[in-house]
PyMOL CGO cylinders between C-alpha atoms (Angstrom):
from pymol import cmd
from pymol.cgo import CYLINDER

trace = [
    CYLINDER, -0.10, -0.04, -0.07, 2.92, 2.15, 0.74, 0.3, 1, 1, 1, 1, 1, 1,
    CYLINDER, 2.92, 2.15, 0.74, 3.21, 2.57, -3.36, 0.3, 1, 1, 1, 1, 1, 1,
    CYLINDER, 3.21, 2.57, -3.36, -0.24, 3.58, -3.51, 0.3, 1, 1, 1, 1, 1, 1,
    CYLINDER, -0.24, 3.58, -3.51, 0.80, 6.74, -1.61, 0.3, 1, 1, 1, 1, 1, 1,
    CYLINDER, 0.80, 6.74, -1.61, 3.72, 7.66, -3.30, 0.3, 1, 1, 1, 1, 1, 1,
    CYLINDER, 3.72, 7.66, -3.30, 1.28, 7.89, -6.93, 0.3, 1, 1, 1, 1, 1, 1,
    CYLINDER, 1.28, 7.89, -6.93, -1.11, 10.16, -4.81, 0.3, 1, 1, 1, 1, 1, 1,
    CYLINDER, -1.11, 10.16, -4.81, -0.08, 13.72, -5.64, 0.3, 1, 1, 1, 1, 1, 1,
    CYLINDER, -0.08, 13.72, -5.64, 0.45, 15.91, -2.65, 0.3, 1, 1, 1, 1, 1, 1,
    CYLINDER, 0.45, 15.91, -2.65, -2.80, 18.13, -1.06, 0.3, 1, 1, 1, 1, 1, 1,
    CYLINDER, -2.80, 18.13, -1.06, -2.48, 20.99, -3.26, 0.3, 1, 1, 1, 1, 1, 1,
    CYLINDER, -2.48, 20.99, -3.26, -2.00, 19.49, -6.70, 0.3, 1, 1, 1, 1, 1, 1,
    CYLINDER, -2.00, 19.49, -6.70, -5.08, 17.05, -6.28, 0.3, 1, 1, 1, 1, 1, 1,
    CYLINDER, -5.08, 17.05, -6.28, -7.67, 18.86, -7.93, 0.3, 1, 1, 1, 1, 1, 1,
    CYLINDER, -7.67, 18.86, -7.93, -5.49, 19.97, -10.81, 0.3, 1, 1, 1, 1, 1, 1,
    CYLINDER, -5.49, 19.97, -10.81, -4.46, 16.82, -11.05, 0.3, 1, 1, 1, 1, 1, 1,
    CYLINDER, -4.46, 16.82, -11.05, -8.14, 15.50, -11.37, 0.3, 1, 1, 1, 1, 1, 1,
    CYLINDER, -8.14, 15.50, -11.37, -9.19, 18.10, -13.98, 0.3, 1, 1, 1, 1, 1, 1,
    CYLINDER, -9.19, 18.10, -13.98, -5.99, 16.86, -16.18, 0.3, 1, 1, 1, 1, 1, 1,
    CYLINDER, -5.99, 16.86, -16.18, -6.77, 13.32, -15.91, 0.3, 1, 1, 1, 1, 1, 1,
    CYLINDER, -6.77, 13.32, -15.91, -10.74, 14.31, -16.57, 0.3, 1, 1, 1, 1, 1, 1,
    CYLINDER, -10.74, 14.31, -16.57, -10.09, 16.14, -19.59, 0.3, 1, 1, 1, 1, 1, 1,
    CYLINDER, -10.09, 16.14, -19.59, -7.58, 13.46, -20.78, 0.3, 1, 1, 1, 1, 1, 1,
    CYLINDER, -7.58, 13.46, -20.78, -10.30, 11.07, -20.21, 0.3, 1, 1, 1, 1, 1, 1,
    CYLINDER, -10.30, 11.07, -20.21, -12.65, 13.17, -22.05, 0.3, 1, 1, 1, 1, 1, 1,
    CYLINDER, -12.65, 13.17, -22.05, -10.07, 13.66, -25.12, 0.3, 1, 1, 1, 1, 1, 1,
    CYLINDER, -10.07, 13.66, -25.12, -9.78, 10.18, -25.45, 0.3, 1, 1, 1, 1, 1, 1,
    CYLINDER, -9.78, 10.18, -25.45, -13.77, 9.45, -25.06, 0.3, 1, 1, 1, 1, 1, 1,
    CYLINDER, -13.77, 9.45, -25.06, -14.24, 12.15, -28.11, 0.3, 1, 1, 1, 1, 1, 1,
    CYLINDER, -14.24, 12.15, -28.11, -10.89, 10.51, -29.99, 0.3, 1, 1, 1, 1, 1, 1,
    CYLINDER, -10.89, 10.51, -29.99, -12.79, 7.11, -29.69, 0.3, 1, 1, 1, 1, 1, 1,
    CYLINDER, -12.79, 7.11, -29.69, -16.17, 8.83, -30.61, 0.3, 1, 1, 1, 1, 1, 1,
    CYLINDER, -16.17, 8.83, -30.61, -14.98, 10.71, -33.78, 0.3, 1, 1, 1, 1, 1, 1,
    CYLINDER, -14.98, 10.71, -33.78, -12.25, 7.75, -34.92, 0.3, 1, 1, 1, 1, 1, 1,
    CYLINDER, -12.25, 7.75, -34.92, -15.36, 5.03, -34.84, 0.3, 1, 1, 1, 1, 1, 1,
    CYLINDER, -15.36, 5.03, -34.84, -13.17, 3.03, -32.86, 0.3, 1, 1, 1, 1, 1, 1,
    CYLINDER, -13.17, 3.03, -32.86, -14.89, 0.39, -32.11, 0.3, 1, 1, 1, 1, 1, 1,
    CYLINDER, -14.89, 0.39, -32.11, -15.80, -0.25, -35.58, 0.3, 1, 1, 1, 1, 1, 1,
    CYLINDER, -15.80, -0.25, -35.58, -12.21, -1.72, -35.83, 0.3, 1, 1, 1, 1, 1, 1,
    CYLINDER, -12.21, -1.72, -35.83, -13.29, -4.46, -33.38, 0.3, 1, 1, 1, 1, 1, 1,
    CYLINDER, -13.29, -4.46, -33.38, -15.64, -6.06, -36.00, 0.3, 1, 1, 1, 1, 1, 1,
    CYLINDER, -15.64, -6.06, -36.00, -15.20, -8.12, -39.28, 0.3, 1, 1, 1, 1, 1, 1,
    CYLINDER, -15.20, -8.12, -39.28, -16.92, -5.05, -40.93, 0.3, 1, 1, 1, 1, 1, 1,
    CYLINDER, -16.92, -5.05, -40.93, -15.63, -3.99, -44.66, 0.3, 1, 1, 1, 1, 1, 1,
    CYLINDER, -15.63, -3.99, -44.66, -17.25, -0.69, -44.11, 0.3, 1, 1, 1, 1, 1, 1,
    CYLINDER, -17.25, -0.69, -44.11, -15.30, 0.19, -41.06, 0.3, 1, 1, 1, 1, 1, 1,
    CYLINDER, -15.30, 0.19, -41.06, -12.09, 0.44, -43.87, 0.3, 1, 1, 1, 1, 1, 1,
    CYLINDER, -12.09, 0.44, -43.87, -13.99, 3.38, -44.84, 0.3, 1, 1, 1, 1, 1, 1,
    CYLINDER, -13.99, 3.38, -44.84, -13.57, 5.32, -41.63, 0.3, 1, 1, 1, 1, 1, 1,
    CYLINDER, -13.57, 5.32, -41.63, -10.33, 6.72, -43.71, 0.3, 1, 1, 1, 1, 1, 1,
    CYLINDER, -10.33, 6.72, -43.71, -11.67, 7.86, -47.17, 0.3, 1, 1, 1, 1, 1, 1,
    CYLINDER, -11.67, 7.86, -47.17, -8.72, 7.27, -48.93, 0.3, 1, 1, 1, 1, 1, 1,
    CYLINDER, -8.72, 7.27, -48.93, -9.80, 3.62, -48.59, 0.3, 1, 1, 1, 1, 1, 1,
    CYLINDER, -9.80, 3.62, -48.59, -12.59, 3.90, -51.06, 0.3, 1, 1, 1, 1, 1, 1,
    CYLINDER, -12.59, 3.90, -51.06, -10.78, 2.63, -53.92, 0.3, 1, 1, 1, 1, 1, 1,
    CYLINDER, -10.78, 2.63, -53.92, -9.83, -0.52, -52.18, 0.3, 1, 1, 1, 1, 1, 1,
    CYLINDER, -9.83, -0.52, -52.18, -13.09, -0.94, -51.00, 0.3, 1, 1, 1, 1, 1, 1,
    CYLINDER, -13.09, -0.94, -51.00, -14.63, -0.64, -54.58, 0.3, 1, 1, 1, 1, 1, 1,
    CYLINDER, -14.63, -0.64, -54.58, -12.65, -2.99, -55.76, 0.3, 1, 1, 1, 1, 1, 1,
    CYLINDER, -12.65, -2.99, -55.76, -13.06, -5.49, -53.25, 0.3, 1, 1, 1, 1, 1, 1,
    CYLINDER, -13.06, -5.49, -53.25, -16.91, -5.02, -53.22, 0.3, 1, 1, 1, 1, 1, 1,
    CYLINDER, -16.91, -5.02, -53.22, -17.06, -5.47, -57.48, 0.3, 1, 1, 1, 1, 1, 1,
    CYLINDER, -17.06, -5.47, -57.48, -14.26, -8.62, -57.28, 0.3, 1, 1, 1, 1, 1, 1,
    CYLINDER, -14.26, -8.62, -57.28, -15.47, -12.08, -57.07, 0.3, 1, 1, 1, 1, 1, 1,
    CYLINDER, -15.47, -12.08, -57.07, -13.98, -12.07, -53.60, 0.3, 1, 1, 1, 1, 1, 1,
    CYLINDER, -13.98, -12.07, -53.60, -16.55, -9.84, -51.93, 0.3, 1, 1, 1, 1, 1, 1,
    CYLINDER, -16.55, -9.84, -51.93, -19.36, -12.74, -52.28, 0.3, 1, 1, 1, 1, 1, 1,
    CYLINDER, -19.36, -12.74, -52.28, -17.45, -15.01, -49.91, 0.3, 1, 1, 1, 1, 1, 1,
    CYLINDER, -17.45, -15.01, -49.91, -14.72, -12.80, -47.69, 0.3, 1, 1, 1, 1, 1, 1,
    CYLINDER, -14.72, -12.80, -47.69, -14.06, -9.60, -45.93, 0.3, 1, 1, 1, 1, 1, 1,
    CYLINDER, -14.06, -9.60, -45.93, -11.12, -7.51, -45.61, 0.3, 1, 1, 1, 1, 1, 1,
    CYLINDER, -11.12, -7.51, -45.61, -9.98, -9.07, -42.85, 0.3, 1, 1, 1, 1, 1, 1,
    CYLINDER, -9.98, -9.07, -42.85, -10.23, -12.65, -44.18, 0.3, 1, 1, 1, 1, 1, 1,
    CYLINDER, -10.23, -12.65, -44.18, -7.13, -11.55, -46.10, 0.3, 1, 1, 1, 1, 1, 1,
    CYLINDER, -7.13, -11.55, -46.10, -5.64, -8.86, -44.11, 0.3, 1, 1, 1, 1, 1, 1,
    CYLINDER, -5.64, -8.86, -44.11, -5.47, -10.66, -40.66, 0.3, 1, 1, 1, 1, 1, 1,
    CYLINDER, -5.47, -10.66, -40.66, -3.78, -13.31, -39.47, 0.3, 1, 1, 1, 1, 1, 1,
    CYLINDER, -3.78, -13.31, -39.47, -5.93, -16.23, -38.20, 0.3, 1, 1, 1, 1, 1, 1,
    CYLINDER, -5.93, -16.23, -38.20, -3.49, -18.42, -36.73, 0.3, 1, 1, 1, 1, 1, 1,
    CYLINDER, -3.49, -18.42, -36.73, -5.12, -17.16, -33.23, 0.3, 1, 1, 1, 1, 1, 1,
    CYLINDER, -5.12, -17.16, -33.23, -7.31, -14.50, -31.40, 0.3, 1, 1, 1, 1, 1, 1,
    CYLINDER, -7.31, -14.50, -31.40, -4.38, -12.84, -29.46, 0.3, 1, 1, 1, 1, 1, 1,
    CYLINDER, -4.38, -12.84, -29.46, -2.27, -12.59, -32.65, 0.3, 1, 1, 1, 1, 1, 1,
    CYLINDER, -2.27, -12.59, -32.65, -5.54, -11.09, -34.66, 0.3, 1, 1, 1, 1, 1, 1,
    CYLINDER, -5.54, -11.09, -34.66, -6.17, -8.67, -32.14, 0.3, 1, 1, 1, 1, 1, 1,
    CYLINDER, -6.17, -8.67, -32.14, -2.22, -7.53, -32.07, 0.3, 1, 1, 1, 1, 1, 1,
    CYLINDER, -2.22, -7.53, -32.07, -1.99, -7.35, -35.61, 0.3, 1, 1, 1, 1, 1, 1,
    CYLINDER, -1.99, -7.35, -35.61, -5.18, -5.43, -35.86, 0.3, 1, 1, 1, 1, 1, 1,
    CYLINDER, -5.18, -5.43, -35.86, -3.98, -2.71, -33.50, 0.3, 1, 1, 1, 1, 1, 1,
    CYLINDER, -3.98, -2.71, -33.50, -0.63, -2.59, -34.77, 0.3, 1, 1, 1, 1, 1, 1,
    CYLINDER, -0.63, -2.59, -34.77, -1.57, -2.14, -38.08, 0.3, 1, 1, 1, 1, 1, 1,
    CYLINDER, -1.57, -2.14, -38.08, -4.53, 0.27, -37.06, 0.3, 1, 1, 1, 1, 1, 1,
    CYLINDER, -4.53, 0.27, -37.06, -2.13, 2.55, -35.25, 0.3, 1, 1, 1, 1, 1, 1,
    CYLINDER, -2.13, 2.55, -35.25, 0.07, 2.73, -38.65, 0.3, 1, 1, 1, 1, 1, 1,
    CYLINDER, 0.07, 2.73, -38.65, -2.98, 3.48, -40.64, 0.3, 1, 1, 1, 1, 1, 1,
    CYLINDER, -2.98, 3.48, -40.64, -4.14, 6.23, -37.92, 0.3, 1, 1, 1, 1, 1, 1,
    CYLINDER, -4.14, 6.23, -37.92, -1.01, 7.83, -37.63, 0.3, 1, 1, 1, 1, 1, 1,
    CYLINDER, -1.01, 7.83, -37.63, -0.14, 7.80, -41.84, 0.3, 1, 1, 1, 1, 1, 1,
    CYLINDER, -0.14, 7.80, -41.84, -3.84, 9.33, -42.15, 0.3, 1, 1, 1, 1, 1, 1,
    CYLINDER, -3.84, 9.33, -42.15, -3.59, 12.09, -39.20, 0.3, 1, 1, 1, 1, 1, 1,
    CYLINDER, -3.59, 12.09, -39.20, -0.32, 13.24, -40.29, 0.3, 1, 1, 1, 1, 1, 1,
    CYLINDER, -0.32, 13.24, -40.29, -1.81, 13.21, -44.32, 0.3, 1, 1, 1, 1, 1, 1,
    CYLINDER, -1.81, 13.21, -44.32, 1.04, 10.97, -45.33, 0.3, 1, 1, 1, 1, 1, 1,
    CYLINDER, 1.04, 10.97, -45.33, -0.84, 8.67, -47.49, 0.3, 1, 1, 1, 1, 1, 1,
    CYLINDER, -0.84, 8.67, -47.49, 1.05, 7.68, -50.16, 0.3, 1, 1, 1, 1, 1, 1,
    CYLINDER, 1.05, 7.68, -50.16, -0.80, 8.18, -54.24, 0.3, 1, 1, 1, 1, 1, 1,
    CYLINDER, -0.80, 8.18, -54.24, -0.32, 3.97, -54.60, 0.3, 1, 1, 1, 1, 1, 1,
    CYLINDER, -0.32, 3.97, -54.60, -0.97, 1.69, -51.56, 0.3, 1, 1, 1, 1, 1, 1,
    CYLINDER, -0.97, 1.69, -51.56, 1.65, -1.14, -51.36, 0.3, 1, 1, 1, 1, 1, 1,
    CYLINDER, 1.65, -1.14, -51.36, 1.77, -3.77, -48.80, 0.3, 1, 1, 1, 1, 1, 1,
    CYLINDER, 1.77, -3.77, -48.80, 4.31, -3.57, -45.74, 0.3, 1, 1, 1, 1, 1, 1,
    CYLINDER, 4.31, -3.57, -45.74, 6.68, -6.45, -44.70, 0.3, 1, 1, 1, 1, 1, 1,
    CYLINDER, 6.68, -6.45, -44.70, 4.45, -7.47, -42.00, 0.3, 1, 1, 1, 1, 1, 1,
    CYLINDER, 4.45, -7.47, -42.00, 1.53, -7.76, -44.81, 0.3, 1, 1, 1, 1, 1, 1,
    CYLINDER, 1.53, -7.76, -44.81, 3.05, -9.86, -47.28, 0.3, 1, 1, 1, 1, 1, 1,
    CYLINDER, 3.05, -9.86, -47.28, 3.27, -13.31, -45.40, 0.3, 1, 1, 1, 1, 1, 1,
    CYLINDER, 3.27, -13.31, -45.40, -0.37, -12.66, -43.63, 0.3, 1, 1, 1, 1, 1, 1,
    CYLINDER, -0.37, -12.66, -43.63, -1.94, -12.24, -46.92, 0.3, 1, 1, 1, 1, 1, 1,
    CYLINDER, -1.94, -12.24, -46.92, -0.13, -15.24, -48.32, 0.3, 1, 1, 1, 1, 1, 1,
    CYLINDER, -0.13, -15.24, -48.32, -0.77, -17.49, -45.70, 0.3, 1, 1, 1, 1, 1, 1,
    CYLINDER, -0.77, -17.49, -45.70, -4.18, -16.52, -45.92, 0.3, 1, 1, 1, 1, 1, 1,
    CYLINDER, -4.18, -16.52, -45.92, -4.60, -17.30, -49.64, 0.3, 1, 1, 1, 1, 1, 1,
    CYLINDER, -4.60, -17.30, -49.64, -3.12, -20.51, -48.86, 0.3, 1, 1, 1, 1, 1, 1,
    CYLINDER, -3.12, -20.51, -48.86, -5.36, -20.87, -46.33, 0.3, 1, 1, 1, 1, 1, 1,
    CYLINDER, -5.36, -20.87, -46.33, -8.38, -20.51, -48.39, 0.3, 1, 1, 1, 1, 1, 1,
    CYLINDER, -8.38, -20.51, -48.39, -7.33, -21.92, -51.66, 0.3, 1, 1, 1, 1, 1, 1,
    CYLINDER, -7.33, -21.92, -51.66, -5.63, -24.94, -50.63, 0.3, 1, 1, 1, 1, 1, 1,
    CYLINDER, -5.63, -24.94, -50.63, -7.45, -27.19, -52.82, 0.3, 1, 1, 1, 1, 1, 1,
    CYLINDER, -7.45, -27.19, -52.82, -7.16, -25.70, -55.44, 0.3, 1, 1, 1, 1, 1, 1,
    CYLINDER, -7.16, -25.70, -55.44, -3.47, -24.53, -55.09, 0.3, 1, 1, 1, 1, 1, 1,
    CYLINDER, -3.47, -24.53, -55.09, -1.70, -28.23, -53.99, 0.3, 1, 1, 1, 1, 1, 1,
    CYLINDER, -1.70, -28.23, -53.99, -2.22, -30.05, -57.39, 0.3, 1, 1, 1, 1, 1, 1,
    CYLINDER, -2.22, -30.05, -57.39, -2.01, -27.12, -59.59, 0.3, 1, 1, 1, 1, 1, 1,
    CYLINDER, -2.01, -27.12, -59.59, 1.09, -25.05, -58.12, 0.3, 1, 1, 1, 1, 1, 1,
    CYLINDER, 1.09, -25.05, -58.12, 3.00, -27.70, -56.41, 0.3, 1, 1, 1, 1, 1, 1,
    CYLINDER, 3.00, -27.70, -56.41, 6.75, -26.54, -55.20, 0.3, 1, 1, 1, 1, 1, 1,
    CYLINDER, 6.75, -26.54, -55.20, 6.60, -22.64, -56.13, 0.3, 1, 1, 1, 1, 1, 1,
    CYLINDER, 6.60, -22.64, -56.13, 8.54, -21.21, -53.28, 0.3, 1, 1, 1, 1, 1, 1,
    CYLINDER, 8.54, -21.21, -53.28, 9.39, -17.68, -53.21, 0.3, 1, 1, 1, 1, 1, 1,
    CYLINDER, 9.39, -17.68, -53.21, 6.33, -16.24, -54.76, 0.3, 1, 1, 1, 1, 1, 1,
    CYLINDER, 6.33, -16.24, -54.76, 3.27, -14.43, -53.65, 0.3, 1, 1, 1, 1, 1, 1,
    CYLINDER, 3.27, -14.43, -53.65, -0.33, -15.77, -55.02, 0.3, 1, 1, 1, 1, 1, 1,
    CYLINDER, -0.33, -15.77, -55.02, -0.66, -11.94, -56.41, 0.3, 1, 1, 1, 1, 1, 1,
    CYLINDER, -0.66, -11.94, -56.41, 2.39, -12.11, -58.68, 0.3, 1, 1, 1, 1, 1, 1,
    CYLINDER, 2.39, -12.11, -58.68, 0.84, -13.94, -61.04, 0.3, 1, 1, 1, 1, 1, 1,
    CYLINDER, 0.84, -13.94, -61.04, -2.80, -13.09, -60.14, 0.3, 1, 1, 1, 1, 1, 1,
    CYLINDER, -2.80, -13.09, -60.14, -2.50, -9.59, -60.20, 0.3, 1, 1, 1, 1, 1, 1,
    CYLINDER, -2.50, -9.59, -60.20, -6.29, -8.27, -61.10, 0.3, 1, 1, 1, 1, 1, 1,
    CYLINDER, -6.29, -8.27, -61.10, -7.12, -10.79, -57.51, 0.3, 1, 1, 1, 1, 1, 1,
    CYLINDER, -7.12, -10.79, -57.51, -8.56, -9.01, -55.63, 0.3, 1, 1, 1, 1, 1, 1,
    CYLINDER, -8.56, -9.01, -55.63, -8.05, -5.14, -55.96, 0.3, 1, 1, 1, 1, 1, 1,
    CYLINDER, -8.05, -5.14, -55.96, -7.12, -5.28, -59.50, 0.3, 1, 1, 1, 1, 1, 1,
    CYLINDER, -7.12, -5.28, -59.50, -3.79, -3.85, -60.93, 0.3, 1, 1, 1, 1, 1, 1,
    CYLINDER, -3.79, -3.85, -60.93, -4.62, -0.05, -60.26, 0.3, 1, 1, 1, 1, 1, 1,
    CYLINDER, -4.62, -0.05, -60.26, -4.49, 0.80, -57.05, 0.3, 1, 1, 1, 1, 1, 1,
    CYLINDER, -4.49, 0.80, -57.05, -3.91, 4.86, -56.56, 0.3, 1, 1, 1, 1, 1, 1,
    CYLINDER, -3.91, 4.86, -56.56, -6.21, 7.09, -54.60, 0.3, 1, 1, 1, 1, 1, 1,
    CYLINDER, -6.21, 7.09, -54.60, -7.37, 8.28, -58.04, 0.3, 1, 1, 1, 1, 1, 1,
    CYLINDER, -7.37, 8.28, -58.04, -8.21, 5.10, -59.25, 0.3, 1, 1, 1, 1, 1, 1,
    CYLINDER, -8.21, 5.10, -59.25, -11.90, 5.03, -58.40, 0.3, 1, 1, 1, 1, 1, 1,
    CYLINDER, -11.90, 5.03, -58.40, -12.68, 8.96, -57.64, 0.3, 1, 1, 1, 1, 1, 1,
    CYLINDER, -12.68, 8.96, -57.64, -16.10, 8.49, -58.10, 0.3, 1, 1, 1, 1, 1, 1,
    CYLINDER, -16.10, 8.49, -58.10, -16.31, 5.03, -56.48, 0.3, 1, 1, 1, 1, 1, 1,
    CYLINDER, -16.31, 5.03, -56.48, -19.78, 4.08, -54.66, 0.3, 1, 1, 1, 1, 1, 1,
    CYLINDER, -19.78, 4.08, -54.66, -19.48, 3.33, -51.75, 0.3, 1, 1, 1, 1, 1, 1,
    CYLINDER, -19.48, 3.33, -51.75, -21.77, 3.86, -48.22, 0.3, 1, 1, 1, 1, 1, 1,
    CYLINDER, -21.77, 3.86, -48.22, -21.73, 7.32, -47.14, 0.3, 1, 1, 1, 1, 1, 1,
    CYLINDER, -21.73, 7.32, -47.14, -20.59, 7.20, -43.39, 0.3, 1, 1, 1, 1, 1, 1,
    CYLINDER, -20.59, 7.20, -43.39, -22.53, 10.23, -41.35, 0.3, 1, 1, 1, 1, 1, 1,
    CYLINDER, -22.53, 10.23, -41.35, -20.60, 13.10, -41.04, 0.3, 1, 1, 1, 1, 1, 1,
    CYLINDER, -20.60, 13.10, -41.04, -19.36, 14.31, -37.99, 0.3, 1, 1, 1, 1, 1, 1,
    CYLINDER, -19.36, 14.31, -37.99, -20.02, 17.91, -38.12, 0.3, 1, 1, 1, 1, 1, 1,
    CYLINDER, -20.02, 17.91, -38.12, -20.96, 20.92, -35.15, 0.3, 1, 1, 1, 1, 1, 1,
    CYLINDER, -20.96, 20.92, -35.15, -24.67, 22.12, -35.71, 0.3, 1, 1, 1, 1, 1, 1,
    CYLINDER, -24.67, 22.12, -35.71, -22.80, 25.54, -36.79, 0.3, 1, 1, 1, 1, 1, 1,
    CYLINDER, -22.80, 25.54, -36.79, -20.96, 23.99, -39.29, 0.3, 1, 1, 1, 1, 1, 1,
    CYLINDER, -20.96, 23.99, -39.29, -24.12, 21.94, -40.83, 0.3, 1, 1, 1, 1, 1, 1,
    CYLINDER, -24.12, 21.94, -40.83, -25.99, 25.46, -40.67, 0.3, 1, 1, 1, 1, 1, 1,
    CYLINDER, -25.99, 25.46, -40.67, -23.30, 27.23, -42.33, 0.3, 1, 1, 1, 1, 1, 1,
    CYLINDER, -23.30, 27.23, -42.33, -23.05, 24.73, -45.10, 0.3, 1, 1, 1, 1, 1, 1,
    CYLINDER, -23.05, 24.73, -45.10, -26.45, 24.35, -45.88, 0.3, 1, 1, 1, 1, 1, 1,
    CYLINDER, -26.45, 24.35, -45.88, -26.97, 28.39, -46.08, 0.3, 1, 1, 1, 1, 1, 1,
    CYLINDER, -26.97, 28.39, -46.08, -27.26, 29.35, -49.62, 0.3, 1, 1, 1, 1, 1, 1,
    CYLINDER, -27.26, 29.35, -49.62, -24.02, 31.35, -50.95, 0.3, 1, 1, 1, 1, 1, 1,
    CYLINDER, -24.02, 31.35, -50.95, -25.70, 34.57, -51.16, 0.3, 1, 1, 1, 1, 1, 1,
    CYLINDER, -25.70, 34.57, -51.16, -26.88, 34.71, -47.61, 0.3, 1, 1, 1, 1, 1, 1,
    CYLINDER, -26.88, 34.71, -47.61, -23.20, 33.85, -46.11, 0.3, 1, 1, 1, 1, 1, 1,
    CYLINDER, -23.20, 33.85, -46.11, -21.91, 36.45, -48.88, 0.3, 1, 1, 1, 1, 1, 1,
    CYLINDER, -21.91, 36.45, -48.88, -24.66, 39.18, -47.70, 0.3, 1, 1, 1, 1, 1, 1,
    CYLINDER, -24.66, 39.18, -47.70, -23.70, 38.39, -43.94, 0.3, 1, 1, 1, 1, 1, 1,
    CYLINDER, -23.70, 38.39, -43.94, -20.07, 39.28, -44.64, 0.3, 1, 1, 1, 1, 1, 1,
    CYLINDER, -20.07, 39.28, -44.64, -20.40, 42.76, -45.96, 0.3, 1, 1, 1, 1, 1, 1,
    CYLINDER, -20.40, 42.76, -45.96, -20.81, 45.88, -43.90, 0.3, 1, 1, 1, 1, 1, 1,
]
cmd.load_cgo(trace, "trace")
């Protein structure tokens, strides 16, 4: 119990520490709400649309053959055990969130080194009956080095499907911003004149 006393701030600092902890907790809850963080725990493909830059990948998947039988996590997340799956999702999600937050999205998406063996293992996991008799002993090649159109097609840039029909997400805007957007352009310009 003596170590707990060490964690307590001096009496004069307690209100400030409580306010700071409350503010940080509120900020964490707000960030989780804005980012729709709970959706990443699911296997719903629309969770990938929380980042608008994934619309091309979503659209190519949606119109491809895998949309009928597989979701994003079936290919992009390991299935060895549940702990590895969610660790990988957390690691990959934090990387995606930091890239998206810093506006550092590449124009053309490529797989990072950690994703390549995961996706390759998942291709084999689902298609073992097909690959064993047809592709015996192919080592050092990924499935998509030959099957380039599967599942996302050849073109994977941000501009490859700019007008993609994707499910619309509800906007997170304040009432004031929503009213300003809904106003007619001349109402806004008249209000700014003296």
